C-alpha positions in Angstrom: 133.4 282.9 133.1 132.5 286.1 135.1 135.4 287.0 137.3 135.5 289.6 140.1 138.9 291.0 141.1 139.2 292.1 144.7 142.2 294.5 145.0 142.9 297.8 146.7 140.8 300.6 145.2 142.6 302.2 142.2 143.0 305.9 143.0 146.3 307.7 142.6 148.9 304.9 143.0 150.3 304.1 139.6 151.4 300.6 140.5 148.0 299.8 142.0 146.2 301.0 138.9 148.4 299.2 136.5 148.5 295.9 138.3 144.7 295.9 138.3 144.7 296.7 134.5 147.3 294.0 133.9 145.4 291.2 135.7 142.2 292.3 134.1 143.8 292.2 130.6 145.4 288.8 131.1 142.1 287.2 132.3 140.2 288.9 129.4 142.7 287.5 126.9 141.9 284.0 128.3 138.3 284.7 127.2 136.7 285.8 130.6 134.5 288.7 131.5 136.3 290.6 134.2 135.2 293.2 136.7 137.2 295.0 139.4 135.2 294.9 142.6 135.2 298.6 143.6 134.2 299.1 147.2 136.3 302.0 148.7 135.7 302.7 152.3 133.6 305.7 153.1 135.0 307.9 155.9 131.8 309.8 156.4 130.6 310.3 160.0 127.9 308.0 161.2 124.6 310.0 161.5 124.5 309.6 165.3 127.9 311.2 165.6 127.2 314.3 163.5 125.5 316.5 166.1 128.2 315.9 168.7 131.1 316.2 166.2 129.8 319.4 164.6 129.0 321.0 168.0 132.5 320.3 169.2 134.1 321.7 166.0 131.9 324.9 166.1 133.0 325.5 169.7 136.7 325.0 168.8 136.4 327.3 165.7 134.3 330.2 167.1 134.9 330.1 170.8 138.5 328.9 171.0 139.6 330.4 167.7 141.1 327.2 166.3 141.7 326.9 162.6 139.4 323.9 162.0 136.8 323.0 159.3 133.3 322.3 160.4 132.6 319.8 157.6 136.0 318.2 157.3 134.6 315.0 155.8 133.2 316.9 152.8 136.5 318.7 152.3 138.4 315.4 152.4 136.1 313.9 149.8 136.6 316.9 147.5 140.4 316.8 148.0 140.4 313.1 147.3 138.6 313.6 144.0 140.9 316.5 143.0 144.0 314.4 143.6 142.5 311.8 141.2 141.8 314.4 138.5 144.2 312.9 135.9 144.5 309.2 137.1 140.8 308.9 137.1 140.6 309.2 133.3 142.8 306.2 132.9 140.8 304.2 135.5 137.5 305.1 133.8 138.8 304.2 130.3 140.6 301.0 131.0 139.3 299.4 134.2 136.0 297.8 134.4 134.7 298.8 137.8 131.7 297.2 139.5 130.6 299.5 142.3 129.4 298.3 145.7 128.7 300.2 148.9 130.6 297.6 150.8 131.8 294.0 150.2 128.8 292.5 151.9 126.7 293.8 149.0 128.5 291.5 146.6 126.1 288.7 145.7 126.9 285.0 145.0 125.4 285.2 141.5 127.4 288.3 140.5 130.5 286.2 139.7 131.5 282.7 138.9 134.9 283.3 140.4 136.6 285.9 142.6 140.3 286.4 142.6 142.0 288.3 145.4 145.0 290.3 144.4 147.4 291.6 143.5 149.2 294.4 145.4 149.1 294.7 149.2 145.5 293.5 149.5 146.5 291.5 152.7 148.2 294.4 154.4 146.0 294.9 157.4 146.4 298.7 157.7 145.6 299.2 154.0 142.5 297.0 154.2 141.2 299.1 157.1 142.2 302.4 155.6 140.9 301.8 152.0 138.2 299.0 152.1 136.8 297.9 155.4 137.3 297.4 159.2 136.5 293.7 158.6 139.9 292.6 157.4 138.8 289.0 157.1 136.8 290.1 154.0 140.0 290.5 152.1 140.2 286.7 152.5 136.6 286.4 151.1 135.1 285.6 154.6 131.9 287.2 153.3 131.5 284.5 150.6 131.1 281.6 153.1 128.6 279.1 151.7 128.8 280.4 148.1 129.2 278.0 145.2 132.0 279.9 143.3 135.7 279.6 142.6 138.0 281.5 144.9 141.7 282.0 144.5 144.5 284.5 145.3 146.8 285.8 142.6 150.1 287.5 143.7 148.5 288.7 146.9 150.9 290.6 149.2 151.1 291.1 153.0 153.6 293.9 152.2 155.7 293.1 155.2 157.2 289.9 156.7 155.6 290.2 160.2 152.0 289.3 161.2 149.7 292.3 161.7 146.5 290.5 162.5 144.9 289.9 166.0 144.1 286.4 167.1 140.4 286.9 166.4 141.1 288.3 163.0 143.5 285.5 162.2 140.8 282.9 163.0 138.4 284.6 160.6 141.0 284.9 157.9 141.8 281.2 158.3 138.2 280.4 157.8 138.0 282.6 154.7 141.2 281.4 153.0 140.2 277.7 153.7 137.5 278.2 151.0 140.1 279.0 148.3 140.7 276.7 145.4 144.2 277.9 145.0 146.6 280.5 146.6 149.5 282.4 145.2 151.5 285.2 146.6 154.0 287.8 145.4 156.8 287.4 148.0 158.7 284.7 149.7 157.7 286.1 153.0 154.1 285.8 152.0 154.5 282.1 151.3 155.9 281.7 154.8 153.1 283.7 156.5 150.4 281.7 154.7 152.0 278.5 155.9 152.8 279.5 159.5 149.8 281.8 160.3 147.0 280.6 158.0 147.9 276.9 157.7 147.8 276.9 153.9 150.3 276.5 151.1 150.9 279.2 148.6 152.7 279.4 145.2 154.9 282.3 144.3 154.0 284.1 141.1 154.8 287.3 139.2 153.1 290.6 139.9 150.4 291.0 137.3 152.2 293.9 135.7 155.1 291.6 134.7 152.7 289.3 132.8 152.3 292.0 130.1 155.0 292.9 127.7 156.8 296.2 127.2 154.9 296.7 123.9 151.6 296.3 125.8 152.4 299.3 127.9 153.9 301.3 124.9 150.6 300.8 123.1 148.9 302.7 126.0 151.1 305.8 125.4 151.3 305.8 121.6 149.1 309.0 121.5 150.7 310.7 124.5 152.3 314.1 123.8 154.1 314.2 127.2 157.9 314.8 127.1 160.2 314.1 130.0 162.4 316.9 131.3 165.7 315.0 132.0 167.4 311.7 131.8 167.0 310.4 135.4 163.5 309.5 136.4 162.9 310.0 140.1 159.8 308.2 141.3 159.9 308.5 145.1 156.9 307.9 147.4 158.6 309.2 150.6 161.0 312.0 150.0 164.1 312.2 152.3 167.5 313.7 152.4 169.3 310.4 151.7 167.4 309.9 148.4 168.1 313.5 147.4 171.8 313.0 148.0 172.0 309.9 145.9 170.0 311.5 143.1 172.3 314.5 143.2 175.4 312.3 143.2 174.1 310.5 140.1 173.3 313.7 138.4 176.8 315.2 139.1 178.6 312.1 137.9 176.6 311.7 134.6 175.8 315.3 133.8 172.2 314.1 133.4 169.2 316.1 134.8 166.5 314.4 136.9 162.8 314.8 136.8 160.1 313.8 139.2 157.3 311.7 137.8 154.9 311.8 140.7 153.6 314.2 143.3 153.7 313.9 147.0 150.0 313.0 147.1 149.8 312.2 150.8 151.7 315.2 152.1 149.0 317.4 153.6 151.4 320.2 154.3 151.4 320.9 150.6 148.3 322.6 149.0 146.1 320.1 147.4 146.4 321.8 144.0 150.1 321.0 144.0 149.5 317.3 145.0 147.4 316.3 142.0 148.9 313.1 140.6 149.9 313.4 136.9 148.3 311.0 134.3 149.2 307.3 134.4 150.5 307.7 130.8 153.2 310.1 132.0 154.5 307.5 134.4 154.8 305.0 131.5 156.4 307.6 129.2 159.0 308.2 131.9 160.1 304.5 131.8 160.1 304.5 128.0 162.3 307.6 127.6 164.4 307.9 130.8 168.0 306.6 130.9 168.0 305.8 134.6 165.5 305.3 137.4 165.8 306.1 141.1 162.9 305.0 143.3 161.6 303.7 146.6 158.6 302.0 145.0 158.1 298.3 144.3 156.2 298.9 141.0 158.8 301.4 139.8 161.3 298.5 140.2 159.0 296.3 138.2 158.6 298.7 135.4 162.4 299.4 135.3 162.7 295.6 134.7 160.0 295.6 132.0 161.5 298.5 130.2 165.0 297.2 130.8 166.2 300.4 132.4 169.1 300.7 134.9 167.7 301.5 138.3 168.5 301.9 142.0 165.9 301.3 144.7 166.2 302.9 148.1 164.8 300.7 150.8 161.4 302.0 152.2 161.1 300.3 155.6 157.7 302.0 156.3 156.1 300.6 153.2 157.6 297.1 153.6 161.1 295.7 152.6 160.2 292.1 152.0 158.6 293.1 148.6 161.9 294.4 147.4 164.0 291.5 148.7 161.8 288.9 147.0 161.4 290.7 143.7 165.1 291.4 143.3 166.2 288.0 144.5 164.1 286.2 142.0 165.8 288.1 139.2 169.3 288.3 140.7 169.2 292.0 141.1 169.8 292.2 144.9 172.6 294.7 144.6 170.3 297.3 143.2 168.7 297.7 146.6 170.4 300.5 148.5 170.0 300.1 152.3 173.1 302.0 153.5 172.5 305.4 151.8 175.2 307.2 153.7 178.0 304.9 152.5 176.7 304.2 149.0 179.1 304.3 146.1 178.1 304.8 142.5 179.9 302.0 140.5 179.8 301.0 136.8 177.4 298.1 137.5 174.7 300.7 138.4 174.4 301.7 134.7 174.0 298.1 133.4 170.6 297.2 132.0 168.8 294.5 134.1 168.4 292.2 131.0 165.9 289.9 132.8 164.3 287.1 130.7 160.7 286.9 132.0 159.5 284.1 129.7 159.7 281.1 132.1 158.4 283.2 135.0 155.4 284.3 132.9 154.6 280.8 131.8 154.4 279.4 135.3 152.3 282.4 136.5 149.8 282.2 133.6 149.6 278.4 134.2 148.6 279.1 137.8 145.8 281.3 136.5 144.6 278.7 134.0 144.6 275.9 136.5 142.8 278.0 139.1 140.0 278.7 136.6 139.7 275.2 135.1 
């Protein structure tokens, strides 16, 4: 069966790249031909706006003396490509991308089935920022009338509140009503599907959890990267509280910490200093570190896969429900630090998670098999 996977475009986010790789791999092992539907949103100016926009920028730059770029869109495109310098090599080698100018260019006969997920593919702000203004197309609204299988695997809204307008909700309902099966990643997603979209959803594992530790180790067997410390710090949004906890851990253990990612989205930093390291470095960090500190959902996931002690600092801006659901399923709730000011480092922090994933994997793979039957 030819399967198209609709997910957020794989650029510099390690978790986003690896969840796409994992789902692709699992489906291929079932004997299917799998393609990642790659339709990143273009932020180029419409032709009719160029004369006005450029004239305005020229006036600001040369008359008012403002520090402004005339062709900002071109600079943005160049910077975006530069940030992906190292992650792009993994994407090109391991992900099977099928390029489209926009989702409306996907044709009925391109695929026998389309699976939506995983990651925050149903987070409204991410759909609009990364894929399209037509948020309903993340619910396959554009496939109305097609004779194909449609289902969602571990799709995530990212948060536990509803971001869609009434009009958008109506279109999303119409799109999701065409699905043969629906699964989500979080308990809150199950509730949102039922209460807002009038459909039932099953909770399944994030795709990255469907692969084994050895699957990921095989990806880095030829890597020469060496970590520079014992504590892996994978932090998306740096702040003083996270620094304080990291320093506390370092002082108590005598271990050094290393940062495994760059602050890709911090435009106050020169773009050359924001280039994301290779995906392989991220995986080597989990293999070789003794402890992980993070505010990332997928860093929690890989800590579980590699059975590493970890602490996750709540990231409200990026959505807390993802952490609550993941940690509750595995009985790891106390690893979520919400009150950073009064946090105490106790012995349990250094215990390995020791999660048995077998029964969770079986039910999740069974969902995929039934959805494609």
